[in-house]
C-alpha beads as a LAMMPS data file, in Angstrom:
LAMMPS data file: protein, C-alpha beads

397 atoms
396 bonds

1 atom types
1 bond types

-500.0 500.0 xlo xhi
-500.0 500.0 ylo yhi
-500.0 500.0 zlo zhi

Masses

1 110.0

Atoms # bond

1 1 1 278.901 -251.821 425.776
2 1 1 276.102 -252.757 428.138
3 1 1 273.065 -250.542 427.587
4 1 1 272.041 -249.149 430.991
5 1 1 268.471 -248.306 429.822
6 1 1 268.732 -244.921 431.514
7 1 1 265.529 -243.308 430.313
8 1 1 262.128 -244.573 431.309
9 1 1 259.349 -244.678 428.724
10 1 1 257.708 -241.663 430.344
11 1 1 260.932 -239.630 430.356
12 1 1 261.739 -240.394 426.740
13 1 1 258.173 -239.543 425.675
14 1 1 258.396 -236.214 427.494
15 1 1 261.692 -235.455 425.781
16 1 1 260.196 -236.306 422.393
17 1 1 257.141 -234.110 423.035
18 1 1 259.376 -231.194 423.964
19 1 1 261.486 -231.653 420.847
20 1 1 258.326 -231.848 418.724
21 1 1 257.042 -228.540 420.124
22 1 1 260.420 -226.929 419.423
23 1 1 260.471 -228.275 415.855
24 1 1 256.850 -227.869 414.790
25 1 1 255.340 -225.433 417.290
26 1 1 252.446 -227.619 418.414
27 1 1 251.778 -230.304 421.015
28 1 1 251.711 -233.901 419.733
29 1 1 250.128 -237.174 420.639
30 1 1 252.673 -239.959 421.039
31 1 1 252.331 -243.586 419.974
32 1 1 254.771 -246.361 420.781
33 1 1 255.555 -249.889 419.620
34 1 1 258.320 -252.206 420.861
35 1 1 261.057 -254.135 419.167
36 1 1 260.994 -257.877 419.562
37 1 1 263.295 -260.827 419.984
38 1 1 262.329 -264.291 418.786
39 1 1 263.162 -267.041 421.254
40 1 1 262.691 -269.833 418.720
41 1 1 260.974 -270.370 415.379
42 1 1 263.139 -268.655 412.767
43 1 1 262.070 -268.364 409.113
44 1 1 258.916 -270.293 409.930
45 1 1 256.507 -267.353 409.929
46 1 1 256.359 -266.873 406.165
47 1 1 255.932 -270.631 405.835
48 1 1 252.650 -270.463 407.812
49 1 1 254.412 -272.014 410.796
50 1 1 254.940 -271.373 414.502
51 1 1 257.061 -268.775 416.283
52 1 1 257.734 -267.716 419.877
53 1 1 258.702 -264.029 420.158
54 1 1 258.820 -261.615 423.091
55 1 1 258.528 -257.843 422.971
56 1 1 261.451 -255.882 424.396
57 1 1 261.904 -252.772 426.535
58 1 1 263.220 -251.037 423.394
59 1 1 260.613 -249.065 421.481
60 1 1 259.927 -246.656 418.637
61 1 1 257.859 -243.579 419.450
62 1 1 256.000 -241.538 416.858
63 1 1 254.875 -238.033 417.819
64 1 1 252.184 -236.612 415.562
65 1 1 250.004 -233.526 415.173
66 1 1 247.548 -232.671 412.426
67 1 1 248.351 -230.065 409.773
68 1 1 245.868 -227.892 407.898
69 1 1 247.215 -228.917 404.477
70 1 1 247.786 -232.271 402.736
71 1 1 251.483 -232.475 403.477
72 1 1 253.286 -235.096 405.533
73 1 1 256.376 -233.654 407.241
74 1 1 258.515 -236.482 408.645
75 1 1 261.600 -236.088 410.825
76 1 1 263.612 -238.453 413.025
77 1 1 265.893 -237.841 415.983
78 1 1 268.131 -240.611 414.636
79 1 1 268.546 -239.268 411.069
80 1 1 269.326 -235.653 410.095
81 1 1 267.435 -235.319 406.799
82 1 1 263.775 -234.182 406.933
83 1 1 261.260 -235.397 404.352
84 1 1 258.112 -233.762 402.999
85 1 1 255.446 -235.573 400.959
86 1 1 252.148 -234.561 399.395
87 1 1 249.450 -237.041 400.378
88 1 1 247.821 -236.608 396.955
89 1 1 251.067 -237.452 395.102
90 1 1 252.695 -240.098 397.252
91 1 1 255.478 -242.379 395.939
92 1 1 254.148 -245.676 394.581
93 1 1 257.181 -247.654 395.766
94 1 1 260.095 -247.236 398.138
95 1 1 262.428 -244.270 397.832
96 1 1 265.339 -246.125 399.421
97 1 1 265.444 -244.172 402.694
98 1 1 264.247 -244.684 406.262
99 1 1 260.784 -243.053 405.732
100 1 1 259.872 -245.969 403.450
101 1 1 258.304 -247.782 406.403
102 1 1 256.072 -244.798 407.204
103 1 1 255.219 -244.263 403.528
104 1 1 254.399 -247.951 403.111
105 1 1 251.995 -247.831 406.035
106 1 1 250.362 -244.685 404.610
107 1 1 249.967 -246.410 401.231
108 1 1 248.386 -249.519 402.769
109 1 1 246.015 -247.428 404.909
110 1 1 244.882 -245.590 401.798
111 1 1 244.349 -248.855 399.910
112 1 1 242.330 -250.200 402.850
113 1 1 240.003 -247.210 402.677
114 1 1 241.256 -245.232 405.673
115 1 1 241.440 -241.480 404.963
116 1 1 244.708 -239.724 405.778
117 1 1 245.274 -236.187 406.993
118 1 1 248.308 -233.964 406.656
119 1 1 250.580 -234.260 409.659
120 1 1 253.823 -233.288 411.314
121 1 1 255.649 -236.414 412.463
122 1 1 258.724 -236.779 414.687
123 1 1 260.175 -240.214 415.371
124 1 1 262.462 -241.406 418.146
125 1 1 263.671 -244.977 418.600
126 1 1 266.067 -246.936 420.748
127 1 1 265.492 -250.207 418.856
128 1 1 268.915 -251.022 417.352
129 1 1 268.711 -250.779 413.566
130 1 1 269.814 -253.715 411.423
131 1 1 270.292 -256.015 414.387
132 1 1 267.358 -258.377 413.886
133 1 1 265.280 -256.839 416.702
134 1 1 262.584 -255.622 414.319
135 1 1 263.108 -251.884 414.245
136 1 1 261.099 -251.787 411.018
137 1 1 257.976 -253.426 412.505
138 1 1 258.139 -251.157 415.559
139 1 1 258.193 -248.114 413.252
140 1 1 255.374 -249.502 411.109
141 1 1 253.050 -250.267 414.025
142 1 1 253.689 -246.969 415.816
143 1 1 253.262 -245.031 412.548
144 1 1 250.020 -246.813 411.686
145 1 1 248.512 -246.036 415.076
146 1 1 249.650 -242.421 414.807
147 1 1 248.254 -241.852 411.295
148 1 1 244.986 -243.586 412.137
149 1 1 244.526 -241.419 415.227
150 1 1 244.004 -238.303 413.105
151 1 1 241.057 -239.557 411.047
152 1 1 239.841 -243.034 412.056
153 1 1 237.930 -243.337 415.297
154 1 1 238.334 -247.104 415.643
155 1 1 239.832 -249.900 413.577
156 1 1 240.023 -253.693 413.962
157 1 1 243.064 -254.391 416.140
158 1 1 243.874 -257.662 414.380
159 1 1 244.029 -255.850 411.038
160 1 1 246.918 -253.685 412.194
161 1 1 249.755 -256.256 412.022
162 1 1 248.514 -257.520 408.648
163 1 1 248.413 -253.988 407.264
164 1 1 251.949 -253.291 408.499
165 1 1 253.203 -256.574 407.052
166 1 1 251.766 -255.601 403.661
167 1 1 253.611 -252.283 403.887
168 1 1 256.928 -254.094 404.244
169 1 1 256.082 -256.778 401.664
170 1 1 254.561 -254.644 398.923
171 1 1 256.038 -251.176 399.389
172 1 1 259.467 -251.757 400.937
173 1 1 260.016 -255.058 399.118
174 1 1 261.034 -257.275 402.056
175 1 1 258.983 -260.466 402.032
176 1 1 258.763 -260.798 405.809
177 1 1 256.176 -262.872 407.621
178 1 1 253.646 -261.652 410.176
179 1 1 255.610 -262.382 413.372
180 1 1 257.348 -259.039 413.886
181 1 1 254.273 -256.873 413.455
182 1 1 252.078 -259.236 415.495
183 1 1 254.511 -259.314 418.406
184 1 1 254.853 -255.518 418.294
185 1 1 251.075 -255.329 418.737
186 1 1 250.070 -258.165 421.055
187 1 1 253.023 -259.338 423.165
188 1 1 252.580 -259.290 426.933
189 1 1 255.014 -258.462 429.695
190 1 1 256.578 -261.496 431.342
191 1 1 255.512 -263.827 428.547
192 1 1 256.545 -265.287 425.233
193 1 1 253.897 -265.401 422.544
194 1 1 253.321 -268.751 420.828
195 1 1 251.868 -267.676 417.489
196 1 1 250.336 -269.755 414.719
197 1 1 251.276 -267.643 411.696
198 1 1 248.499 -269.107 409.554
199 1 1 245.460 -268.711 411.798
200 1 1 246.994 -265.928 413.954
201 1 1 245.788 -267.780 417.024
202 1 1 248.216 -267.264 419.870
203 1 1 248.907 -268.450 423.386
204 1 1 250.874 -266.638 426.067
205 1 1 253.691 -268.710 427.588
206 1 1 254.880 -267.419 430.940
207 1 1 258.628 -266.991 431.296
208 1 1 260.315 -268.073 434.528
209 1 1 260.375 -265.073 436.857
210 1 1 264.100 -265.393 437.579
211 1 1 265.132 -265.126 433.910
212 1 1 266.339 -262.114 431.940
213 1 1 266.724 -261.787 428.194
214 1 1 270.280 -260.905 427.207
215 1 1 270.586 -259.908 423.559
216 1 1 274.083 -259.782 422.120
217 1 1 274.574 -257.573 419.056
218 1 1 277.465 -258.765 416.903
219 1 1 277.512 -255.311 415.228
220 1 1 277.405 -257.040 411.842
221 1 1 274.561 -255.358 409.962
222 1 1 272.091 -256.934 407.590
223 1 1 269.281 -255.713 405.348
224 1 1 266.288 -258.001 404.749
225 1 1 265.447 -256.398 401.424
226 1 1 268.971 -256.927 400.063
227 1 1 268.113 -260.266 398.458
228 1 1 269.279 -263.082 400.735
229 1 1 266.138 -263.072 402.869
230 1 1 263.890 -263.009 399.832
231 1 1 265.940 -265.786 398.245
232 1 1 265.337 -268.072 401.235
233 1 1 261.623 -267.447 400.977
234 1 1 261.688 -268.209 397.242
235 1 1 263.519 -271.477 397.946
236 1 1 260.824 -272.510 400.420
237 1 1 258.121 -271.728 397.877
238 1 1 260.007 -273.760 395.277
239 1 1 260.074 -276.661 397.735
240 1 1 256.307 -276.471 398.210
241 1 1 255.781 -276.419 394.444
242 1 1 257.953 -279.507 393.934
243 1 1 256.460 -281.444 396.843
244 1 1 252.891 -280.654 395.808
245 1 1 253.371 -283.062 392.884
246 1 1 253.132 -285.899 395.409
247 1 1 251.180 -284.087 398.154
248 1 1 248.692 -281.788 396.392
249 1 1 247.075 -280.703 399.654
250 1 1 250.066 -278.745 400.971
251 1 1 249.848 -274.952 400.830
252 1 1 253.068 -274.231 402.716
253 1 1 255.903 -276.083 404.435
254 1 1 253.744 -275.898 407.578
255 1 1 251.633 -278.703 406.043
256 1 1 254.554 -281.072 405.497
257 1 1 255.619 -283.853 407.860
258 1 1 259.240 -284.856 408.307
259 1 1 258.472 -288.283 406.887
260 1 1 256.905 -286.796 403.751
261 1 1 259.913 -284.580 403.175
262 1 1 262.485 -287.327 403.731
263 1 1 260.638 -289.625 401.314
264 1 1 261.538 -287.244 398.472
265 1 1 265.066 -286.291 399.502
266 1 1 266.528 -287.556 396.232
267 1 1 263.998 -285.703 394.088
268 1 1 264.554 -282.185 395.453
269 1 1 267.597 -279.968 394.732
270 1 1 270.007 -280.153 397.665
271 1 1 269.766 -276.492 398.708
272 1 1 265.964 -276.494 398.603
273 1 1 265.830 -279.750 400.579
274 1 1 267.975 -278.207 403.312
275 1 1 265.735 -275.149 403.561
276 1 1 262.648 -277.342 403.806
277 1 1 264.264 -279.586 406.407
278 1 1 265.041 -276.603 408.618
279 1 1 261.482 -275.261 408.478
280 1 1 259.795 -278.612 409.129
281 1 1 262.025 -279.396 412.107
282 1 1 261.955 -275.836 413.446
283 1 1 258.165 -275.871 413.602
284 1 1 258.305 -278.932 415.821
285 1 1 260.999 -277.335 417.978
286 1 1 258.726 -274.363 418.649
287 1 1 255.861 -276.598 419.773
288 1 1 258.232 -278.620 421.960
289 1 1 259.694 -275.431 423.439
290 1 1 256.255 -274.157 424.417
291 1 1 255.726 -277.318 426.444
292 1 1 259.006 -277.198 428.341
293 1 1 259.920 -273.515 428.775
294 1 1 258.425 -273.238 432.254
295 1 1 259.672 -276.463 433.836
296 1 1 262.406 -278.151 431.768
297 1 1 265.202 -275.673 431.176
298 1 1 267.645 -278.385 430.086
299 1 1 265.331 -279.484 427.282
300 1 1 264.655 -275.873 426.266
301 1 1 268.387 -275.168 426.091
302 1 1 268.930 -278.116 423.755
303 1 1 266.107 -276.942 421.498
304 1 1 267.800 -273.539 421.206
305 1 1 271.111 -275.232 420.363
306 1 1 269.435 -277.362 417.703
307 1 1 267.738 -274.298 416.233
308 1 1 271.049 -272.488 415.854
309 1 1 272.760 -275.485 414.280
310 1 1 269.910 -275.777 411.796
311 1 1 270.024 -272.087 410.903
312 1 1 273.776 -272.377 410.424
313 1 1 273.947 -275.639 408.484
314 1 1 270.581 -276.088 406.757
315 1 1 269.186 -272.603 406.263
316 1 1 272.664 -271.048 405.995
317 1 1 271.790 -267.670 407.447
318 1 1 274.309 -267.533 410.288
319 1 1 277.784 -266.044 410.013
320 1 1 281.151 -266.318 411.751
321 1 1 280.371 -263.597 414.301
322 1 1 277.001 -265.080 415.261
323 1 1 278.538 -268.525 415.679
324 1 1 281.290 -267.114 417.881
325 1 1 278.788 -265.258 420.053
326 1 1 276.734 -268.427 420.535
327 1 1 279.821 -270.473 421.415
328 1 1 281.099 -267.898 423.906
329 1 1 277.838 -267.984 425.866
330 1 1 278.076 -271.702 426.519
331 1 1 279.404 -272.413 429.980
332 1 1 279.005 -268.924 431.399
333 1 1 277.312 -268.921 434.834
334 1 1 273.528 -268.651 434.687
335 1 1 273.249 -269.336 430.956
336 1 1 270.006 -271.185 430.160
337 1 1 270.342 -271.333 426.391
338 1 1 270.831 -269.144 423.354
339 1 1 270.998 -268.952 419.580
340 1 1 271.050 -266.482 416.702
341 1 1 267.797 -264.591 416.348
342 1 1 266.213 -262.654 413.518
343 1 1 266.623 -262.997 409.772
344 1 1 270.317 -263.738 409.981
345 1 1 273.377 -262.605 408.005
346 1 1 274.478 -260.746 411.134
347 1 1 272.546 -259.160 413.954
348 1 1 271.994 -260.616 417.394
349 1 1 271.908 -263.694 419.534
350 1 1 269.268 -264.147 422.212
351 1 1 270.109 -265.718 425.555
352 1 1 268.039 -266.693 428.558
353 1 1 270.103 -265.998 431.668
354 1 1 269.334 -266.323 435.349
355 1 1 268.624 -262.814 436.625
356 1 1 271.298 -262.995 439.319
357 1 1 273.970 -263.629 436.661
358 1 1 272.650 -261.429 433.853
359 1 1 274.861 -258.373 434.387
360 1 1 278.013 -260.452 434.840
361 1 1 277.094 -262.553 431.798
362 1 1 276.745 -259.382 429.703
363 1 1 280.114 -258.048 430.801
364 1 1 281.993 -261.314 430.285
365 1 1 280.546 -262.171 426.886
366 1 1 281.273 -258.650 425.633
367 1 1 284.901 -258.964 426.715
368 1 1 285.287 -262.432 425.175
369 1 1 283.670 -261.424 421.881
370 1 1 285.877 -258.366 421.488
371 1 1 288.975 -260.446 422.223
372 1 1 288.022 -263.043 419.612
373 1 1 286.792 -260.756 416.839
374 1 1 288.221 -257.296 417.461
375 1 1 284.641 -255.976 417.359
376 1 1 283.083 -254.184 420.327
377 1 1 279.558 -255.598 420.720
378 1 1 276.500 -254.077 422.285
379 1 1 274.730 -256.153 424.935
380 1 1 271.144 -255.429 425.892
381 1 1 269.367 -256.637 429.011
382 1 1 265.598 -256.704 428.858
383 1 1 262.535 -258.214 430.392
384 1 1 259.714 -259.440 428.175
385 1 1 257.618 -256.303 427.595
386 1 1 254.116 -255.350 426.474
387 1 1 253.153 -254.861 422.849
388 1 1 251.628 -251.622 421.564
389 1 1 248.065 -252.889 422.025
390 1 1 248.573 -254.753 425.277
391 1 1 247.100 -251.982 427.406
392 1 1 250.094 -250.303 429.007
393 1 1 251.133 -247.976 426.177
394 1 1 249.035 -244.833 426.352
395 1 1 248.121 -243.018 423.186
396 1 1 249.192 -239.656 424.468
397 1 1 251.785 -238.917 427.056

Bonds

1 1 1 2
2 1 2 3
3 1 3 4
4 1 4 5
5 1 5 6
6 1 6 7
7 1 7 8
8 1 8 9
9 1 9 10
10 1 10 11
11 1 11 12
12 1 12 13
13 1 13 14
14 1 14 15
15 1 15 16
16 1 16 17
17 1 17 18
18 1 18 19
19 1 19 20
20 1 20 21
21 1 21 22
22 1 22 23
23 1 23 24
24 1 24 25
25 1 25 26
26 1 26 27
27 1 27 28
28 1 28 29
29 1 29 30
30 1 30 31
31 1 31 32
32 1 32 33
33 1 33 34
34 1 34 35
35 1 35 36
36 1 36 37
37 1 37 38
38 1 38 39
39 1 39 40
40 1 40 41
41 1 41 42
42 1 42 43
43 1 43 44
44 1 44 45
45 1 45 46
46 1 46 47
47 1 47 48
48 1 48 49
49 1 49 50
50 1 50 51
51 1 51 52
52 1 52 53
53 1 53 54
54 1 54 55
55 1 55 56
56 1 56 57
57 1 57 58
58 1 58 59
59 1 59 60
60 1 60 61
61 1 61 62
62 1 62 63
63 1 63 64
64 1 64 65
65 1 65 66
66 1 66 67
67 1 67 68
68 1 68 69
69 1 69 70
70 1 70 71
71 1 71 72
72 1 72 73
73 1 73 74
74 1 74 75
75 1 75 76
76 1 76 77
77 1 77 78
78 1 78 79
79 1 79 80
80 1 80 81
81 1 81 82
82 1 82 83
83 1 83 84
84 1 84 85
85 1 85 86
86 1 86 87
87 1 87 88
88 1 88 89
89 1 89 90
90 1 90 91
91 1 91 92
92 1 92 93
93 1 93 94
94 1 94 95
95 1 95 96
96 1 96 97
97 1 97 98
98 1 98 99
99 1 99 100
100 1 100 101
101 1 101 102
102 1 102 103
103 1 103 104
104 1 104 105
105 1 105 106
106 1 106 107
107 1 107 108
108 1 108 109
109 1 109 110
110 1 110 111
111 1 111 112
112 1 112 113
113 1 113 114
114 1 114 115
115 1 115 116
116 1 116 117
117 1 117 118
118 1 118 119
119 1 119 120
120 1 120 121
121 1 121 122
122 1 122 123
123 1 123 124
124 1 124 125
125 1 125 126
126 1 126 127
127 1 127 128
128 1 128 129
129 1 129 130
130 1 130 131
131 1 131 132
132 1 132 133
133 1 133 134
134 1 134 135
135 1 135 136
136 1 136 137
137 1 137 138
138 1 138 139
139 1 139 140
140 1 140 141
141 1 141 142
142 1 142 143
143 1 143 144
144 1 144 145
145 1 145 146
146 1 146 147
147 1 147 148
148 1 148 149
149 1 149 150
150 1 150 151
151 1 151 152
152 1 152 153
153 1 153 154
154 1 154 155
155 1 155 156
156 1 156 157
157 1 157 158
158 1 158 159
159 1 159 160
160 1 160 161
161 1 161 162
162 1 162 163
163 1 163 164
164 1 164 165
165 1 165 166
166 1 166 167
167 1 167 168
168 1 168 169
169 1 169 170
170 1 170 171
171 1 171 172
172 1 172 173
173 1 173 174
174 1 174 175
175 1 175 176
176 1 176 177
177 1 177 178
178 1 178 179
179 1 179 180
180 1 180 181
181 1 181 182
182 1 182 183
183 1 183 184
184 1 184 185
185 1 185 186
186 1 186 187
187 1 187 188
188 1 188 189
189 1 189 190
190 1 190 191
191 1 191 192
192 1 192 193
193 1 193 194
194 1 194 195
195 1 195 196
196 1 196 197
197 1 197 198
198 1 198 199
199 1 199 200
200 1 200 201
201 1 201 202
202 1 202 203
203 1 203 204
204 1 204 205
205 1 205 206
206 1 206 207
207 1 207 208
208 1 208 209
209 1 209 210
210 1 210 211
211 1 211 212
212 1 212 213
213 1 213 214
214 1 214 215
215 1 215 216
216 1 216 217
217 1 217 218
218 1 218 219
219 1 219 220
220 1 220 221
221 1 221 222
222 1 222 223
223 1 223 224
224 1 224 225
225 1 225 226
226 1 226 227
227 1 227 228
228 1 228 229
229 1 229 230
230 1 230 231
231 1 231 232
232 1 232 233
233 1 233 234
234 1 234 235
235 1 235 236
236 1 236 237
237 1 237 238
238 1 238 239
239 1 239 240
240 1 240 241
241 1 241 242
242 1 242 243
243 1 243 244
244 1 244 245
245 1 245 246
246 1 246 247
247 1 247 248
248 1 248 249
249 1 249 250
250 1 250 251
251 1 251 252
252 1 252 253
253 1 253 254
254 1 254 255
255 1 255 256
256 1 256 257
257 1 257 258
258 1 258 259
259 1 259 260
260 1 260 261
261 1 261 262
262 1 262 263
263 1 263 264
264 1 264 265
265 1 265 266
266 1 266 267
267 1 267 268
268 1 268 269
269 1 269 270
270 1 270 271
271 1 271 272
272 1 272 273
273 1 273 274
274 1 274 275
275 1 275 276
276 1 276 277
277 1 277 278
278 1 278 279
279 1 279 280
280 1 280 281
281 1 281 282
282 1 282 283
283 1 283 284
284 1 284 285
285 1 285 286
286 1 286 287
287 1 287 288
288 1 288 289
289 1 289 290
290 1 290 291
291 1 291 292
292 1 292 293
293 1 293 294
294 1 294 295
295 1 295 296
296 1 296 297
297 1 297 298
298 1 298 299
299 1 299 300
300 1 300 301
301 1 301 302
302 1 302 303
303 1 303 304
304 1 304 305
305 1 305 306
306 1 306 307
307 1 307 308
308 1 308 309
309 1 309 310
310 1 310 311
311 1 311 312
312 1 312 313
313 1 313 314
314 1 314 315
315 1 315 316
316 1 316 317
317 1 317 318
318 1 318 319
319 1 319 320
320 1 320 321
321 1 321 322
322 1 322 323
323 1 323 324
324 1 324 325
325 1 325 326
326 1 326 327
327 1 327 328
328 1 328 329
329 1 329 330
330 1 330 331
331 1 331 332
332 1 332 333
333 1 333 334
334 1 334 335
335 1 335 336
336 1 336 337
337 1 337 338
338 1 338 339
339 1 339 340
340 1 340 341
341 1 341 342
342 1 342 343
343 1 343 344
344 1 344 345
345 1 345 346
346 1 346 347
347 1 347 348
348 1 348 349
349 1 349 350
350 1 350 351
351 1 351 352
352 1 352 353
353 1 353 354
354 1 354 355
355 1 355 356
356 1 356 357
357 1 357 358
358 1 358 359
359 1 359 360
360 1 360 361
361 1 361 362
362 1 362 363
363 1 363 364
364 1 364 365
365 1 365 366
366 1 366 367
367 1 367 368
368 1 368 369
369 1 369 370
370 1 370 371
371 1 371 372
372 1 372 373
373 1 373 374
374 1 374 375
375 1 375 376
376 1 376 377
377 1 377 378
378 1 378 379
379 1 379 380
380 1 380 381
381 1 381 382
382 1 382 383
383 1 383 384
384 1 384 385
385 1 385 386
386 1 386 387
387 1 387 388
388 1 388 389
389 1 389 390
390 1 390 391
391 1 391 392
392 1 392 393
393 1 393 394
394 1 394 395
395 1 395 396
396 1 396 397
């Protein structure tokens, strides 16, 4: 099904505000953060490497109003069960339900010295859950901004993505890198964001004006905290530990050259060598992609192909449905390249498609995928959007 993106941001915020008043009897402030899609640079962020995400037109909105007690009342329009927590007796680790991302942010704010106030919270999101489009980071960033608004006048903007990353790492238990939270904060409309995940320096890369992002959801769900994602990260860390015997200066796979890695191919377990090979080569692909995105579409398309092959064969995080979706896109009119995106084990592919062909591309690939797999996909068309701190999201609507 092609998502028509019926509601504008303003209309959906107004609907959320009305629902909040009906539920809690007061008028809220509303904070928003977008989902993201990563054009190239997968599983490089937690290896201190390079990534190139864009924010999407999909977003999570958090409506909030202060209470006069120390309770946190949390509801969602997407989930029926309400939750109530006492800020003075908060859970120390995840409870295994969707509020974990809000609770994790609250815990990290408290640890960082930010006071919290009791609040009524109502959440609405159109970021597809479990699809690799970073619904969790969107919820974390929007929740952090909302909670901070009640008690903290100002806060360092660059601390926000790091705080939200810690919430997912330490409270939820998913060892994600910084990319998702950073893109949710600082992406810019019409651009990809070339991010150095070690220094957090970034450069905006303008996308061709005649290109749309077409994201194809295989409808195969994944969960980063389920073990596979964390296992890949552990394998990368094991590779660094082994390689540091010969190269003591390396802190992460980011510091390793291809020549250094290949020199020790017989001294590293096969699975760990493959993971390291993917990361080292993927970092270079990101840097190459930043140089050619604007004026060499053929080269950019090949880099996306190579990235998918590497994720499939070396990092082993693709699956049958993702591979089929990538194959079906090849040869369709207007297709400028695509690959799996996100953590893997299901989720979405990202495709750059000429704007004039984007709607037809979405319809045809949906039909082909359903014929081949028996699964009805969801196809999303989006421009590259602004992040939560890029200046266009207003605090209150």
